[in-house]
C-alpha positions, 0 to 999 in steps of 0.5 A: 260130553259122552255120546254113548246112549248106554251111559245115559241109560245106566246113569239115569237108571241108577240115579232114579233108583237112588232118588226113589229110595231117597224119596221114600225115605224122606217121605216118612218124615214128610208124612209125619209133618203133613199128618201132624200139621193137619192135627196141630201146628204145635205137634208138627213143630215139636216133631220137626225139632226131634227130626233134627236129631234124626237128621244128625243120625242120618248124616252119621249113618251116611258117613259110616255107609259112604266109607263102605261105598267108596272102598266097595265100589273100587274093589268092585271095579277090580272084580275083587269082592272078598274084602267087601264083607270085612269093610261092611262089618267095620262100617256096622261097628262104627255106625252102631256105636254112634247110634248107641251114643245118640240113643242114650243121649236122647233117652236120658236127656230129651228135654235138655236137648230140645231146649238147645234148639227152641224156647217154646215150652209147648213145642218142647213138650210135644217133642219130648213125648215123641223122643221117648219112643222114637229113640228106640228106632235109632240103632235099627235104622242104622243097621238097615241103612248101612247094609243097604248102602253097602249093597249099593257099592256093588250095584244092588240098589233095588232093595233100598227102595223096596225097604223104603216103600214098605216103611212109608206104607206102614208109617202112613197107615199107622199114622192115620190110625194112631195120630187121629184115633181112627177106626177105634184106635186111641188118639195118641198125637205125636206118640202115635206118630213115633210108634208108627215110625218105630214099627216101620223101622223094625219091619224094614230091618227084617226085610233087609235081613230076609233079602241077605239070607235068601235073595242076595248071591253076589256077596253072600253076606252072613252074620258070621262074615259080618261079625268075624272080620279081618280087623286089618280092614278096620284101618283101611275103612277108618282112613277113608271114612273118618273124614266123611264121618267128621264132615257128616257130624259137623253138617248134622250138628250145624243143621241143629244149630240152624234149627235152633237159631230159627227156633228161638224166633218163635213157633211160626218160624219153626213151623215154616222151617219144618215145611220148607225143609221137608219140601226141599228134601222131597223135591231135591231127591234127583240131585242127591240120587245123581250125586250117589250114582256119580260116586259109584261110577267114578269109584268103579272107573278108578278101580278098573284103572280107566283113568283116561275116561274120567275127564269126559265123564266128569264134564258130562256129569257137571252138565247133568248136575246143572240141568237137574238143579235148574229143574229141581229149583223150578219144581220147588218154586212152582209147587209152593202154593199147592204144597201149602194147601195140603196143610189146610187151615192148621197153620197160622197166616204168618206161618203160611206166609213164611213157608212160601218165602222160605220155599222161594229161597230154597228154589234158588239155593237148590240150583247150587246144591245140585251142582256143588254137592253132587261134585263134592259128595259124588265125584270128589268123594267117589274118587277117593278124596274124602277129606276135602269136603270136611275141611271146606264145610268146617270153614264154611259152616262154622266160620261163615254161615252160623256166625252171620245168621246168628248175628242177623237173627239176634243182633241185627234183628233181621226178618226171618226170611233174611236169616233163613237165606243166610243159613242156606247161602253156602249152597251158592258160594261153595260152587267156587271151591268145589269147582276149583278142587274138581278141575285140579284132579288132585282128588283122583286116588286109588284107596283099595289095597295094592296087595293083600298083605300091604296097606291101601 
């Protein structure tokens, strides 16, 4: 274990900063879920289906941004900042193109997409009303988050939670006015929630652009730098990012399939899943913050050529991940009842009961998530191995999780909580392959250029 107190101060400072950003980002969807849940269970369920598409977009954005973070953090470790704007420009091109495709799909085929993950017409109708507005936020959301992720690669993290905090405040205020029709505003229900989120996304993009123009001095990013890039860096970026993008796309698609399996078990199951997933996202932010922080630290260490420091660093991080997982799981289990009370009497008795049982499952699987996800997406990916996760998740999700849960739901007619567990149990068994990969040390790779004329 590392015994340097400065390391722990730095790690937890970075972790908590990233966790706060994640908390505020997830808080936008959480407040939509809570405020719509108090308005109508059907409205909440419809928006939760749409949020699966938002989650897919978020996974793609994370994939596009992580390529910039992996490369950028290693260049930062070498104290070479000149290539980073070119890498960010490449990430914006990839992410923007993916967001445009998803925007067009949702704009022109909202009902068809929602029918893939639910058979409840009332829920689908609410979802379509939400989709028709929220899809206009996709490209804005992508630009903001890739820029914020890219700044993380050089240690700039505070702007991320400033952006997310402003989004949350604006979203909550506008939800209060537009969902319920308070203070003389029209009562718009799900459309009001969509307008609130779209407005807040536009504001956060304006904030990050203002920060880049007037406050950021490390990279001196300008529109000219991001648009007129050295296209040879697109190849470097693609080599690192392609496996991450494939992994994130597969993961996001798998989550939609999982929601579809539960969505075809009835509206109460959809509502319970919406609550459980949002609670998990909120209470597991420390684990995801630790994963992102470890990726930056590992990438910087490799970039500086200090590979002899990796073994104590990795061992220390493993212990911290286990502790964070246990604490996160206990928090989810202990707060189940108080969280459910927030929704008042808007839920049916069955939906409320299923929510409690789903959250109990999450409390157990979160322990595995905090360890294996942080080791995989943090240490291994930050070390330069971006392909391992894609291969593992391809096998795990599509050959084990989806088939077993689909059989349990539609062939064996298992109770919803059993199906829910089978959809989440990969978070436990993936501990084995991740640990084996981590201790093989084959993931340690320098992905930066050895010279300005050569390749990586």
